[in-house]
N, C-alpha and C positions, 0 to 999 in steps of 0.2 A: 819500617820495620813493625813498629809497635801497631800500628792503623792494621796491618796485613794482618797479624794475629789476632787483633782483635775482631775482626772481619771473620776468621776463621772459625774462632771462638763462637760467633754469633750465629755463624751458618750450622755448626755440629749442636747447636743448646736447638735452635730451630729444628734441626732432623729427629733430636732424640724426642722433644715435643712432639712433634707426628708422629715416630712411635710408640710413645705413651697412649695417645688418644686413641691410636687403631686399637691397642692390645684394649680399652675399655669400651669401645663403637663393637667390636668383635665377641664381648663377653658382656653386654650391655645391662647383666642381672647380678653380676658377682662383684664383690668387694675387695682389694687389694691395698695393701700397704707396699712403703716404699720398695721393702727386702725382696718383696713376693716379685713385682715390675723389676726392681734391677735382675733378679734372678730368671726373670723372662727373657731379657735382655742382654744374658750372661754374659753381667757387669760387675767385677770385683773392685775394681779401682774406687778408693773410699772417695776423694773428691767427685768424683760422676756419679757415686750414689746420694752424696749429700745434693749433686745438682738434680736428680731423679725426685728428689723428697722436694726440692724448692717448685721443679714445675709442676708436682702435682698438687700444692700451695697456689700456685700460682694459677692453675683447672679450676681450683673448689674457687679464687676468689670473682673470678669470671662467670660462676654459677652454671658450667660444666659439668662439673664433679660435687658430690658431698658428702662430706663427714661423715658415713655409718656409726664408726665407734674409734676411740679415741686411735688414731693414724692410721683407720682405713679408711680406702676413698670407693664412692661408686658414683657410675655414670646417673644426672639428674634424670629418673624418668626410664625405667624398663623398657617403654613403646617407643622412647623417642627413636625417630627415624632422619641421618645424619648423610649427606650426598657431598661430594663434591664437585664441582663444573666451573666456567666462567658467566662471570657477570657482564650481562648486556645491559646497556644503559640505555634506556627512552628518552626522545627528546626533554621530557615533561622530568626527569630524573627519576622516575621509578626505576629499579633495577628489575631482571629476569635472569636466575642462576640457570643454563642450559644447561642440563647433564644427561649422560644416557642412561643414568639409575633411575630417571624420572619420565612418566609417562610424558608430564606434559613442563613447560616450564613453571620454574618455581620463582611470583612473586615478591619482590623487596620492597616494602613501602618506602617512603621520602623519607621519613623518619631516621629508617634503619639502616640511610645508604652513606652514613660518615666515612670519609677516607677513604673510599674507595674510587678505583677507576676502571672504566669499561678495557675488558678484555682483562681485568685481573682472576686468576683463578682461586675460588675460595671452595671453605668449607663451611653448609651450611645444614640448618636443622630446618626440616619440615614441621608446621603446625597443621594441626588438622582440629575439625571442628570449630571454624572461626563463623561460618553461617556464611559462607562466600561459595559465589563459584569456583573463582581460581585457588590454587593453592596457595596461601601464604607461607612466608618461613623467615629464619632472621640469621645473619650471619655468625656462625662462628669464630672465625678467624680466617685470615688471607693466607693461602699454603705459598703461593707465587704473585708477585707483583709485577704485572706488567709491564714489559721492559724496553715495548715500541719506543718510538721516539715521536717527535708531535711537533706536526708545524703549525704555523700560526703568524700572528703579526704582534710584532713587538709595540709595548705600549712601555716608554721609559721615561716617570717622574722623576723629580728632582732626588730623594732619597732611597728609591727602589723603581722595579722596573717589572711589567709581568708581560708572558706571554697569552696573548688571547685566542685559542687554540684553533681552528679552522675546523677541527673534526667537532661537529654538535652534540655528538654521545661522550665528551669532555665535558663535566659538567662542574669543571673549577679552572680558573687561573691559577697558570704555573708563577712563583716569584722567585727570580730571578738576581742576585746580588749583582750590583756595576760592574766588578770585579770578572763574573763571569757572561759578560755580554760578547765577547771577542769583536770586539766593533762595530757592534749589529746599530742601526741607527731607529727611530722611534719611526714606526708604521713600515718597518720592511718586512718580508717575510723570511722567516729562520725555521732554524729545525732547532728542537731544544729535548734533552732526555732529562729523566727525573732523577736527582741524586739522592732526595730523603725528604721523608714527611713525618718531621716530627709529630709525637701525640699531640701536643699541645699548640700545634701548629694549623690556623685553620686552612692554609693553602700547601701544595707538595714547593721542595724547594727545585728550580734546576738548573743547568746551564747550556748556554748556546754551543753548539757543536756542529751546527754552520751554516753560514749567511748566505741566505739565496737571491735576495735583494728585494727591488725596485717591486710595489703591488701590481704598477702599471703594464709591468711586462709580460705578455702572454707567455715566454718561455718561463719566467719565475712561476708564473701561474700551475702550467704546465708539469715544472721539476716539484712545484710544493705540493701537488695533488699526486705523484709519482710516493715521492717520499713520506705523505701520508699516509697508504697503502705499504710499505716497506719494501716498495720495489726501489732496487738502484738503477741509473739513469747511464751510470756509467761501468765499464768493466774494470778490475783490477788489472795494473799493469803485466803481471804475470800472466794473468789468464791474457792478455792481447798478444802478448810474447811469444806464448804457448800455437796461440793459433797462427801465428805470422810464420812460423816454422813452418807449416803446412805448405806445402808445394801443387799448387794449384794443373800442373803436369802430372800423368797417368803413367803408374809404373808399368812397364811392360810386362814384367814378370806377375802382375798382377793379375792384366788385365788377360792371359793365358788360363786363368783360372775362373774363368767367367764366359758365360754365354753371351754372345756378340749379337745386340740387334743395332749395329752402326748402319747398317744397309737397308735396317726394315724403316717404311715412312712412320717417322713419328715426330709430334706437337705438342705442343703447352695450348690450354686456355686461361689465362688471367686476366685479372682487373686492370685496366689499362694503370694504373699505378705503380702497379706491382713492381718489386725489386729482389724478391727471391721468389724463385720458381720450384717447385717439392714435388711437384708430379708432372707425366707429361704422358701422353698413350700411344702406343703402338697400334697400327694397322697392317695386315696382312688377310687376302682375299686367299681362301682357299679351295683345292679343286673339287672340294665337294658343294660350295657353295656358303658354308660357315665360313665365319671370320675370327682370328686368332687378334684377338685385341690383350695389349700387354699393360699395366697401368703399373708405372716405373717410377718409383719415391729414389729421393737422392738417398745416398748410403751416405747416411750422415753418423753412423756408427763404426764405417771404417776408419773414419778420422777421428772421431771421439772415444778415446778408451777409457774402459771402468776406472775409475778410478783417477785418473788424468784431473788435471787443475778444470782444464774445460769443461770436463764430466762435473766435477764438483758444483762447478760455478753455473750449469745446465740445469743439475738437478734441483740447487736451491732456488735459480727463478720459477724454473716449475713449465715456463710458457712465454712467447712473445707479448710484449702488448702494444693493442693498437688503440692511441688516442686519436684525436680527432689532425692533430699537425705532425704527428710523427709516431715512429713505431719504436720501440723500445726490444730490442730483438732476445731472443734466449742465446745465441752465441753472436758472436765478435760478428764483424759487418766481413772481415777478408772470409770467413766459411759461409755465414748466412746468405750475403750476395754476392760471393766469389765461388770458392771452392766447390763448396756443393748446390749452388744453385743451377739450376738444368736450364742454362740458356741456350738459345738458337746458334746452330753449327760451332758448339764445342763438343768435345766427347766429356762423358760424365761417368763416374760409378753409380749406379741405381742397384735397390734391393727389389725386385720386380715379382708381380701377382698377374700370372697371364693365364687367359682363359679362351676356352672354342666356346663360341656361342653359335649356336643357329638363329637366323631370321627371325625366329619368334623369341628368341630370349631366352631360349635352353642351355645351360651351360651344360659342353656336353665333358671336357676337359678341361685340370686346374694346374696349375704348377707355380713352386714358387722357389724364388734363388736368386742368386747373386748375379749384375750384369754390365753392360756396360753400352751406353747408348749415345747417339749424336741428334736434337734433336733439329728436322728443317726446317720449320716455322713455328712462332709464335706468333700467336693470335690473343686478340686482347676480348674479352666477351663481345662487345658490340660489333666487333669484325666477324666473329664467329657467327654473332644471331643476323645479321644481314645475310650472310651465307645460307643461315637455313632458312630463312622469308623469303627471299626471292630464289633460292636452289640455283644460285651462282657463283663464281669466283674460284680460288685458291682451294682445291680439295674439298669442291662442293660433293661428289658423288659418295666420297669417304665419310662427312660430314655428315650428309644428310642417312647415309647407311649408319653409324653409331650415334646418330640424336634418334634413328628411329626404333633401334634395338633399346635405348635408354628409356623411352617412352613407356615400353612393354616391362621392361623390367618397376619401372616405376610403379603403375596399375600393376602388378602382380605383390608389389609391398604393400601397396595401401589394400590392397584385397584380400590381406592376409591379415591385415588389422594394424598398418602402420598408420601412425596420422599426417594429414597433411597440411601443415602449417605452412603459409606463404608468407614469407618475412619482409619486411619493407624499410631498409634502414636510413636514417638521415645522414644526407651526407651536405658539408660545407665546403662552398666555393670561397677559398682565400686569396686575396689580392698577395702580391709581393711581398709586403709588410707583417704577412699573415695571418687579417682580419679577415672577419668573415663579409662577404659583400652578396650571397644569396641560398639558401636553404631547399634541399631537393629531398623528394624520396628515394631510394634507389629501388625499384621493381628486379623482385626476380624473374629472367625470364628464360626459354629453353637449354639457352646456351651456357646457362649456371646450373641448372637443373640436369644439364648431359654430366657436366662433370662432377656433378654430387651423385648422383645415382652411381657411374661407375666405382670414386671412393668409397663408395658405402657397400658396393660387390665386392670390393679387395678387405674391407675392415671387418665386415661379416665373414667371410672364407677363411681368411686368417685366423679371427676367433676361432671360429667353428676344427678349424686346421688342429690347434694349440689344445683346444678345449672339450675337443668331442669325448664324453664319458665312458666312449665304447673301449680309448686306451686303459692298459693294463694299469699305467702309472700315472696318478693324477700330474699333469704339468703345472706348476706354478703362473700365472700372469695376470699383468692386469686386466682387465676388462672395463669398457665404460657402460655401464650400468644404469637404469634409468626402472626404478620401481612401478608398481603400481598404482592407479591414481589413488588419495584419500576418501572413500565415499562420503563423508562429510562434506568435503569442497565439490564433491560433482553435483553434490544434492544444492548446495549454492547455486552453482551455474544453470542448474535445472530450473530454480527460480525466478535468477536474473532471464533465465532466455525465454522465460516466460511472457515477460513485460513485452519482447518485441511478439506475442502472438504467435510462439514457437513451442511447440510441446517436443519433450526429449526426454524419454524413456527409455530405460534399456533391460537388458534382463541379468549380466553378468560384465567382467572388467575387460573383455576383448569388445563386448557389444557397444562399451560407452566410445572406444576409436570408431567404430564403426559408423554409428551414430552422430560423432562429432563430425566426421568426412560428410555426411549425409548433409550434415545443417550449413557446412560451408560452401556446398556444393549449393544450397536452396540464395546462400544468401550473398556470394561472391559479387554482385552489381549492388547489393546494398548498401549503403552509407553509412552505415555501422558493422561493416565487415570486419575489420582491423581492430576495431576492440572486441566485439565476438572472439576472434582468435586470440586476441589479449587477454581476458578471461578464463579462454578455455585454457591456456598456457598458465595462468595461477593456480589454475584447478589442479593441476599435474607436478609431481613429485620432481626433483632438481636431478638432472644427470649428474654420476661421479665417477671418479674413480673407485675402484676396489676387485681385494683379490678372490672373490666370492663371487662367481658368477649367479645373477637371476635374470637375465636377457634384459634388453632393450625393448619397455612397453612400448615408447613411443614411435620405435624404426618397427617395432612386431618383428625383430627379431630375437631369436634365443642366444645365438653366443655374437658379440661383439665386441672390438677393439680397436683402439687406434693405432691406423699403420701408416697413415699417408702423410703426415705433415712431422716428421722428426726434424726438420728445421726449426720447427717453431712450436714442436709442443714433448713433453719430457716423456713422456706417456709412449710415443710410439717409439722412441728411442729404443727405450726399453723393452718393447714389443719386438722392435727389429733383433735385439739381442737372442734374446728368448727363441725364435722361430730359426736365427742362424743355427744356434745348438742343436734345437729339435732335429732342422735340415743334416745335421754332422752327427747325430745319433749321439748329442750330449745330452744328460740330467742338467736342462738350467739350475746353477744355484745361486742365485741373488738375493742375500739374506737380509728381512726387513723389508721386504716387499709390499707387505701393507703399509707400514709404515707411509713407506713413498708413495702410495697412490693415496694415502690420507694427506699426505703432504702437500701434492701435486692438485688434489682436488681445493686446498685451503690456496693454494697460487693462484688458483682460478678464478677463483672466488674475487680473490684480491686486485685480479687483471679484471674483471667485468664492475666492480664499483669504480674503481681506476678508471675506465672507457666511461661508463655510465656519465659520473664527475666532469668528464674533459668536454662531453657533449651538452652537459648542461654550461657548463663556462663558456659555451659560445654560443648556445643560445642566449643566453644574456645578453655577451658582447654582441649580439647581431641587434638587439631589441632597445640596449641602451639609449642609441637617441632616437627612439617613436613611442618614448612616455607620453601620454594625452592622447595616443592614434586609437580605434578602435579596431575591434576584427569579429569577425563569426568565426563560433568554432563551437565544439561538443564535450562535453562533460566526459570524463575517461576517468576517474577516479572520485570515491568519496571518502572521506573520513572524519571524526568525531570534532575536527579541529578548523574542516574548510571541504573548496571542492577542487576537481584538477580541470584545468578544461586547454585543450590542444585547438590552436589557431589554427584555421584552414589555409590560412594565406602562406603561410611559414613553417607551419610543422610545429611550433615551439610550442611547451605545454609552462604554464603557469600556473598559481592558485590564488583562488578567491577566497580570506579567510570568515570564516562564518561573523566573527566579530564585525565586520566591514560590511554586512548585509543588514541594514540600518530600516528595513521595510516592515520587520517582524523581528519575532526570536528563533531562532533554528535551532534546532536537535538534529543528533544523526539517530537517526532508526535504524538499529542494527538488521534486524528482522524484514522491515521493509527495504532494507540499502538505500535507503531514501535521506535527504535533507528533508526534513518537514518545518515549515512555519506552525507555531503554537499558536498564533491566534486566526490566519489565513487559512490555514492546512494547504497551504501552498509549497509541491515539493519539486524536489532535482534528484533526476537517479542518472546512473552511467548510461551514456548515448543523449540525451537530452541536448539539443542544440540550443545556445544561446551567446550572446553578444558581451563581449568584455571588451574593458579598457584599461592598458596599459600604466598603473598606477606609479610603479617604483621598480626599480631594477638592481640588484646587489651581486656585482662581480665577487665580491669575497665570498657571500656566502653562496653565489653559483644560485638566484632565487630571481624570479619575476610574480611580482604581487599583482594580484589584476580585480578591478572593479567591475561587478556585476552590472552590466547595463540592464538588460532583458532576457 
């Protein structure tokens, strides 16, 4: 009880400390004594007023306040600027405070990074006039310590133990008393939480909260990646129980309230290894020569009620996560792979966007509503592609018609300024034990584009239907937005493509996308095509979720909202709920919608990081027995510490460290975007063909080290 009271007192003192600091920051030129501060905060209790005075003395001892006259304090430097943000720690230990209050990130030098952890919320002073291009600062206080858990390897010594974190941004080991090891053994992967960081201690103190197991296990490594990104790989029992209570049998009374599509030809097209089918297409030929095409989406909102345990868990997760060897779903398997999955020959509840389309791709009519369907046929992408290419097979007439219209829709979209990015994902073939035996790139073909185009049509149409500014009352919605490109980054891209003899000039923002598409078309047969596209993407802003609609630049859409994947994205679930309210003449009331948009943007980034880490791990796993072998490749990226190279044969990427290039002393020339030898002038830039040798592979670091041969 005494410890709990102490913690409550410390929390109150910290809150009071921040409130006092805020008063001085908002009135940076004024001097106040403790009585005035207590008055501002409406504090009359004698003990608390004494605490106010003690905090003022403490702020003065830290150099934040100065005593201008007896008992009166003022913020040091009336022109000082303070910001609040999160600390991001670079590989070399330098910190950056990321804050909306400053246009650029605030650099915190290495010597000022004492007792800071990546992710800490901090208050920092902006230091000007330091004769540097980058804005430097200093940390005033840690407002909120990063509470996330850390994953790493136990190093147990005779008298003490440490966690060596997997996170390269964690620039210190965590000290763990032997009694806090939870039976973890040296060399095992564990999850640790920080319990304390005394002011005079070099390392933070922590305790093991979960032992994951041996580092040699792929399963342990994948769970470590998930835990390191704050992603739960199991569901709470109560959530699973709530899910299991939902029947797969459709209620007859509910069916009567819906538009019945069960007699209409319906099919799905998905990856060969897909388990959850959240979208299906229906096809009807109309008497006027048009087709009625239905985009039917699993009606997850019918089963996942607002505020339920399932809803809370789905919101917290934000999205499903796709690692190389597993899927961590947003919803329990009973729902994601069963009740909601649009499996063939099963009646399912759906929320649909139905379009009447001419053979020229014109949308004559659109309709949105709750439906019931029964899929007649499940196609894999490969099966649908074979039908498209051979013009023979199941539903050949129907598939060829919808594919033809999809191609027209795609051309219309690109002509209006949408970007044509042809992605190619790395796929691993795993043996029965889960180890990689081959690597290949999955190319996007017509069958993939067919589905993509109708999903885009549905998402765009729903976004416009709800968000159209012609409405008298603004309807709150979570949009998928993509900002216009940063001109400085586009200029860097222009310089980059000039090295390939390509001129990239543009008139305005819309022209950037059109010129990029022209460049992609010119270079689609060039060996550097994938790299050119990769650099183009890097020049673009990242798409995020937001309640303020600014359009989607990359797609060329004024309105765009995610509607088509509620099994795996919480954004789509919210869009379903809001659309249903609008169709039923109700004004949607979902408080904190912007907070939800921000949260799911963050969970999406975590998922991307986890997916990237799993691919890096399996790349290292695939190459671990190929040390000493040589491969041809090309430079995919350069930094001040090395050259990234992708190998043609296996599509794996590794790094040649500058310090390993011993034929000269090389440096990174930012202006030329090249690595240049000081003595010979020999240079390497993105796109250069090279031959490398695998020198070292680290499964723990998920890292492939290369030696440059020539």
